[in-house]
VEXDREN-2710 file (C-alpha; in Angstrom, 1 decimal):
% VEXDREN-2710
k/r/px/py/pz
1/MET/96.1/-10.8/-104.8
2/ASN/97.9/-13.6/-103.2
3/ASP/94.5/-14.9/-101.9
4/GLU/92.9/-14.6/-105.3
5/ALA/95.7/-16.6/-106.9
6/THR/95.6/-19.3/-104.1
7/TYR/91.4/-19.5/-104.8
8/LEU/92.1/-19.8/-108.5
9/LYS/94.7/-22.3/-108.1
10/ILE/91.9/-24.3/-105.8
11/ILE/89.4/-24.0/-108.7
12/ILE/91.3/-25.2/-111.2
13/LEU/92.3/-27.9/-109.2
14/GLY/88.9/-28.4/-108.5
15/VAL/88.0/-28.4/-111.8
16/THR/91.0/-30.7/-113.0
17/LEU/90.0/-33.5/-110.3
18/GLY/86.5/-33.3/-112.0
19/LEU/87.6/-33.4/-115.3
20/SER/89.9/-36.4/-114.0
21/ILE/87.0/-38.1/-112.5
22/ILE/84.8/-37.7/-115.3
23/ALA/87.1/-39.3/-117.5
24/PHE/87.9/-42.2/-115.3
25/LEU/84.0/-43.0/-115.3
26/LEU/83.6/-42.8/-118.9
27/LYS/86.7/-44.4/-119.6
28/ARG/85.0/-47.5/-117.0
29/ALA/81.7/-47.0/-118.9
30/ILE/83.0/-47.8/-122.2
31/SER/85.3/-50.4/-120.9
32/GLN/82.1/-52.2/-119.5
33/GLN/80.4/-51.5/-122.9
34/ASP/83.2/-53.5/-124.5
35/LYS/82.8/-56.2/-122.1
36/THR/78.9/-56.5/-122.8
37/ILE/79.0/-56.4/-126.8
38/GLU/81.4/-59.2/-126.2
39/SER/79.4/-61.4/-124.2
40/HIS/77.0/-60.9/-126.4
41/GLY/78.9/-61.4/-129.1
42/ALA/79.9/-64.6/-127.8
43/ALA/76.2/-65.2/-127.1
44/LEU/75.3/-64.7/-130.7
45/ALA/78.1/-66.9/-131.6
46/ALA/76.7/-69.7/-129.4
47/LEU/73.1/-69.1/-130.7
48/GLN/74.2/-69.2/-134.4
49/LEU/76.3/-72.3/-133.7
50/GLU/73.0/-74.1/-132.3
51/GLN/71.0/-73.0/-135.1
52/ALA/73.4/-74.4/-137.4
53/ARG/73.2/-77.9/-135.4
54/ASP/69.5/-77.2/-135.6
55/ARG/69.6/-77.2/-139.5
56/SER/71.7/-80.0/-139.9
57/SER/69.7/-82.7/-137.4
58/ILE/66.4/-80.7/-139.7
59/ASN/68.3/-82.0/-142.4
60/THR/69.1/-85.5/-140.6
61/LEU/65.6/-85.9/-139.9
62/ASN/64.0/-84.8/-143.4
63/GLU/66.9/-87.4/-145.1
64/LYS/65.8/-90.7/-142.8
65/PHE/62.0/-89.4/-143.0
66/GLY/62.7/-89.7/-146.8
67/GLU/64.1/-93.1/-146.2
68/MET/61.1/-94.3/-144.0
69/LYS/58.4/-92.8/-146.7
70/GLU/60.4/-95.2/-149.3
71/TYR/60.6/-97.8/-147.1
72/ILE/57.2/-97.9/-146.7
73/LYS/56.0/-97.8/-150.0
74/GLU/57.8/-100.9/-150.8
75/ILE/56.2/-102.3/-148.0
76/LYS/53.0/-101.4/-149.1
77/ASP/54.0/-102.4/-152.6
78/ASP/54.9/-106.1/-151.0
79/VAL/51.8/-106.7/-149.2
80/LYS/49.8/-105.4/-152.2
81/GLN/51.6/-107.8/-154.0
82/LEU/51.2/-110.7/-151.6
83/LEU/47.5/-110.4/-151.4
84/ARG/47.2/-110.8/-155.3
85/GLN/48.8/-113.7/-154.8
86/GLY/46.6/-115.1/-152.2
87/ASN/43.8/-114.2/-154.0
88/ARG/44.8/-116.3/-157.0
END
């Protein structure tokens, strides 16, 4: 009976050790997953910031393009007026 109790204690210790190792590995995997999620979150935030800057740059370029179109239209009008004056 003493041997059976000893074997039972060894089995219980083995199972406890096994479960402790599994719990440790799961905790470690979850921690790693959290770090991965955080790094992806940081990467996403950086990407969103870059996209916002790109949109801002595009808006600025569109404004400049509109200004240049107006300037070119004024030049064309001035050239037409000079050509009319030259034909008189």
